[in-house]
N, C-alpha and C positions, 0 to 999 in steps of 0.2 A: 619609537619602539625598536629595540635591538633585534638582531637576527635570531637570537636565542628565544626571545619572547614570541617573535613571529612564528618560529618553528613550533613552539609549544601550542600556540593558538591554532595553527593549521592542523596539528596532530589531534587536538580536541575536536575540531570540525570534522576531520576524517573519521574519527572513532564514532562520532554521532551519526553521520550518514552511513558509515559502514555497518553499524548495528542494525539499521533498517534494511540494508541490502542482505545482511546475514539472515534476518528473519524471512525475507522473501526467498532466499536460497534454501532455507530449511523447509519452507512450505513446498517448494518444487521437489525437493528430495523426498519428502514424506509422501506426496502424491505419487511420485514414480515408484517408490519402494512398496507402497500398498497396492496401487492399481496397475502398475507396470504401464503407465501412460505418461508420455511427455506432454505436459499440459501447456501448450502455447498460449492459452487464454489466462494463465495465472497472473500475468502482469495486467491484463485487462480487468481482472477482478480488483486489483489495486486501484486502477483508474476509476472504476465504478464507486469504490469506497471513497475516493477523493472527491468525486462529483457529489456524492451523497453528503459528505461533510461540508462542502461548499454551499450546497443548497440549504442545508439545515442552519449553518452559521449565518448565511445571508438573511435567513428568515428570523434571526435572533432567537433561535431555539437554545435553551441552556446547554452547557457543555455536557453534562451528564446524560441528558436525553439525546444529544447529538451522537454520543458514543454508542448508546443503545441502538439508535436508528441506523448508524453505519454498520454495526455488527449484524443486526437483523436483516437489513437490505442486502448485504453481501452474502450472508448465509442463504437467503432465499434465491438469489441469482445463482449461487454455486449449486444448490440443490436442483434448480431447474436445469442447469447445464448437465448435471449428472443424469437426471431422469430422462431428459429429452434426447440428448446427444450421445452420452457415453454408455449408459446402461444397455441400449439396444445393440451396441457393437461389441459387447464383452465377448471375448473368445475369438474375435475376428482377427485376421492377420494384422501385423504391426503397422503396415502401410495404411490400412483403413483407419486405425485409431489415430495415427499421425495426421492424416488428412482431415479427419473429423475435428481434431483439436485445432488445426489451422483454420478450418471453416468457422468454428465457434469463436475464435479470436477475431476473425474478420467481421463476423456478425455483431459482436459486442462493440468493436471499434466503430463500425459504420452506423450502428444503431445509436451510439452515443453522439456521433457527429450529427446525425439527422435530428436528434431531439434537443441538442444544445445550440444549434445555429440560430442566429437572429438576423433575418433578412439576408441570408447568404454571407454575412460578414462575421468573422470571429470577433468576440469581444475580449479585449485584454483587460483583465482586472487582477488586483492583488488578492491572494487567498486570505480570507479573513482569519485572523488569529484571535482566539478567545483572550479576554483581558488577563486571565490568570497566567497565561503563557507569554505575555508581552514583557519586555524589559530584558535586562541582562543580569548575570551574576558576575561579580568582579572578584578575581583572585589576584590582587595586586594589579599589575599592568595588563593582565590577561582578562579579557571580557568574553563571556560565553553567553549566548542568548539562552533564555530560560527554556525555550522550545528544544534546543539542542541538549540541554541537561536532562530534560524529561525523556526525550527520545532515546538518549544513551542509557538512562536508567531502566526504562521499560524494555528496551532491546536486550540489555544484559540480564534482567530478571527473567524475561521470556526464554532466552536461550539457555540459561542455567536450568530453568524449570523443565524445558523440553529435554535436556540431557538426562534428567532423572526419569523420564518416561521411557 
């Protein structure tokens, strides 16, 4: 593979992961602009969604139901966070909301660690990919994993849709 093809390959990879980072950044910006809250637990919600996805896919739940399960589970955790931690401190000084956000992030991280440990040892496993997302799409000498194509397309569609809101 020549350097030009390698550069194109890496650009496609960067756009794929960058679209996911952009979606996370837009989520943070929306929370801050609406609630005036720097939500340190935002990334932890992504972690919970990933664990829910892994649990569902390891249980051989179909992809469509897995997506619904991920969305429902993450929304429930987000609503619980808002009701239990953030709503009672609305109007409090900025330092209180900042510390609460840090506390929620720590609770989610440590709660996930406690519930996913197996005999005190972490288990290293490959994240299960649904069959429909396995494989690559070839554009001449450039190969792009199907998962990257889907994440780039979904990220682009979501970002464009959000810009119209």
